[in-house]
C-alpha positions in Angstrom: -11.7 -155.1 -199.7 -10.1 -151.9 -199.0 -10.8 -148.8 -201.8 -8.2 -147.4 -203.4 -8.7 -144.1 -201.3 -7.7 -146.5 -198.5 -4.4 -148.8 -199.6 -3.1 -145.5 -201.6 -4.1 -142.1 -200.0 -5.2 -142.6 -196.8 -1.6 -144.3 -195.6 -0.2 -141.2 -197.0 -2.3 -138.4 -195.8 -2.3 -140.0 -192.2 1.9 -140.1 -192.8 1.2 -136.5 -192.6 -0.9 -135.8 -190.4 0.9 -138.3 -187.5 4.0 -137.1 -187.5 3.4 -133.3 -187.8 5.4 -131.5 -185.2 2.8 -131.3 -182.6 1.9 -134.9 -182.8 5.7 -135.6 -182.4 6.3 -133.5 -179.1 3.4 -135.5 -177.7 4.6 -139.5 -178.7 8.4 -137.7 -177.1 6.2 -137.2 -173.8 4.5 -141.1 -173.3 6.9 -143.4 -175.7 10.1 -143.6 -174.0 8.7 -144.0 -170.6 7.9 -147.7 -171.3 10.0 -150.8 -170.2 10.2 -154.9 -170.5 7.9 -156.9 -173.0 5.7 -153.6 -174.8 2.6 -154.2 -176.8 1.7 -151.2 -179.5 -1.7 -151.2 -180.1 -2.5 -150.0 -183.9 1.0 -149.4 -184.4 -0.1 -148.0 -187.6 3.3 -146.7 -189.7 5.5 -147.2 -186.6 6.1 -143.7 -185.4 6.9 -144.4 -182.5 9.2 -146.7 -182.6 12.1 -144.2 -182.9 11.1 -142.9 -179.3 11.4 -145.9 -178.0 14.5 -146.5 -174.9 16.1 -149.6 -176.2 18.2 -150.0 -172.7 14.5 -150.4 -171.3 12.8 -152.2 -173.5 13.0 -155.6 -174.2 10.9 -156.1 -177.4 7.8 -154.3 -178.7 5.4 -156.2 -180.6 3.0 -153.7 -182.5 -0.3 -154.7 -184.2 -2.1 -153.2 -186.7 -4.9 -154.7 -188.9 -3.8 -152.6 -192.5 -1.2 -154.7 -194.8 0.1 -151.6 -195.9 0.3 -149.3 -192.8 2.2 -152.8 -191.7 4.4 -152.5 -193.9 5.7 -148.7 -193.4 5.9 -150.0 -190.2 8.6 -152.9 -190.7 10.8 -150.1 -192.5 10.3 -147.1 -189.6 13.4 -145.8 -188.3 13.9 -146.9 -185.1 17.2 -147.9 -182.6 19.2 -150.7 -184.0 19.2 -152.7 -180.9 15.7 -152.0 -180.0 13.8 -155.3 -181.1 10.4 -155.1 -182.9 7.8 -157.7 -184.3 5.1 -156.0 -186.4 1.5 -158.4 -186.6 -1.7 -158.5 -188.0 -3.9 -157.9 -185.6 -7.0 -155.7 -184.0 -6.5 -154.0 -180.6 -10.3 -155.9 -179.6 -9.3 -159.7 -180.5 -5.3 -159.4 -179.3 -4.0 -162.9 -180.3 -1.5 -162.7 -177.8 -1.8 -165.2 -174.2 -3.1 -163.5 -170.6 -0.5 -161.9 -169.0 1.9 -161.9 -172.0 3.5 -158.0 -171.6 4.9 -155.5 -168.5 3.6 -152.3 -170.7 1.1 -151.4 -173.4 1.5 -148.2 -174.9 -2.0 -146.8 -177.2 -1.1 -144.0 -179.2 -4.0 -142.3 -181.0 -5.3 -145.4 -181.5 -8.6 -145.6 -179.2 -10.2 -142.9 -181.8 -10.4 -145.1 -184.6 -10.3 -148.5 -183.5 -14.5 -150.3 -183.7 -15.3 -150.9 -179.7 -12.5 -149.1 -177.7 -14.1 -150.5 -174.9 -13.2 -154.1 -175.9 -9.8 -152.6 -177.2 -9.4 -151.5 -173.4 -10.9 -154.7 -172.3 -8.0 -156.9 -173.9 -5.5 -154.6 -173.3 -5.5 -155.4 -169.6 -6.1 -158.9 -170.6 -2.2 -159.3 -171.9 -0.7 -157.2 -169.0 0.8 -158.8 -166.6 -0.4 -157.9 -162.7 0.6 -154.1 -161.7 1.9 -153.5 -165.9 1.6 -149.6 -167.6 -0.8 -148.9 -170.2 1.0 -146.2 -171.6 -1.2 -143.4 -173.5 -1.5 -140.1 -175.4 -5.3 -139.4 -177.4 -7.2 -137.6 -178.9 -10.8 -137.1 -178.1 -13.8 -135.3 -176.7 -13.7 -131.8 -175.7 -14.4 -130.3 -172.3 -15.5 -127.3 -173.5 -19.5 -127.4 -174.7 -18.8 -125.5 -177.7 -15.8 -127.1 -179.1 -17.6 -130.4 -178.4 -21.0 -129.3 -180.6 -18.5 -128.9 -183.3 -16.9 -132.0 -182.8 -20.5 -133.7 -182.9 -21.4 -132.0 -186.0 -18.1 -132.9 -188.1 -17.1 -135.7 -186.9 -19.4 -137.7 -189.9 -17.7 -136.8 -192.6 -14.3 -136.4 -190.3 -14.4 -140.7 -189.9 -15.3 -141.0 -193.9 -12.0 -138.8 -194.4 -9.6 -140.1 -191.8 -9.9 -143.5 -191.6 -12.7 -144.0 -189.2 -11.0 -141.6 -186.7 -13.5 -139.8 -184.1 -13.7 -136.8 -182.5 -16.2 -137.3 -180.0 -15.0 -140.6 -177.8 -13.6 -139.5 -174.2 -10.3 -140.7 -173.1 -9.1 -140.5 -169.6 -12.6 -141.8 -168.0 -13.0 -144.4 -170.8 -9.6 -145.8 -169.7 -10.9 -145.9 -166.4 -14.2 -147.3 -166.9 -12.1 -150.4 -168.0 -10.6 -150.8 -164.5 -7.1 -148.7 -165.2 -6.0 -147.0 -162.2 -4.7 -143.8 -164.4 -2.0 -141.2 -162.1 -0.7 -138.4 -163.1 -3.4 -137.9 -166.5 -2.1 -134.6 -168.4 -4.9 -132.7 -170.8 -4.3 -130.0 -173.4 -5.4 -128.2 -176.3 -2.4 -129.1 -178.9 -1.2 -125.5 -179.9 -1.6 -124.8 -183.5 -4.3 -127.2 -184.2 -8.0 -126.7 -184.9 -9.7 -126.8 -181.3 -12.1 -130.2 -182.8 -8.9 -132.1 -183.1 -6.3 -130.6 -180.7 -7.6 -131.6 -177.3 -5.1 -134.3 -176.3 -5.0 -136.7 -173.1 -1.9 -138.5 -171.7 -1.0 -140.2 -169.1 -0.2 -143.5 -167.3 -2.3 -146.4 -165.7 -1.8 -149.4 -164.2 -3.9 -152.6 -163.8 
């Protein structure tokens, strides 16, 4: 059973952190590129919904295992012409048939899933041939000094941030799952602490 912290305090902290200007700018670089029938992994509070282009998207199906976050996502702002369905589910065991979606969107999710490799394998499974995997994630810094501090801080960070990890590789993990990544971009997010500010984003195909 979820604790009081997980049910009542953590969602508020996550909303504050995940809607910060820098994070919002990162979402805006990725989400508008989605097309067709879209699956969003870890839809959380629905903060991406405002960035979908309803003229290009047939529908958005979002999955998340947390009831409190799904309830927020249901009411999140979006284009009134955007068809959205929010479902209970985990990225590691998606309740959808093979080759069901044209696009999978994954933003700030791989840091907190239990098994990133399984989540990525599931994303490949449900994508149609040639489907696109759009991602934006924070993760392991390429700088040894920063990575050292990420490893030191991660145990307490995970407890306070709902299981979020600081030291997970991003693009290399996506490639290891069999995706073909084109044009990945990387940077430290301005005005963010470096331990949590290393960003990688781009598009990959099956």
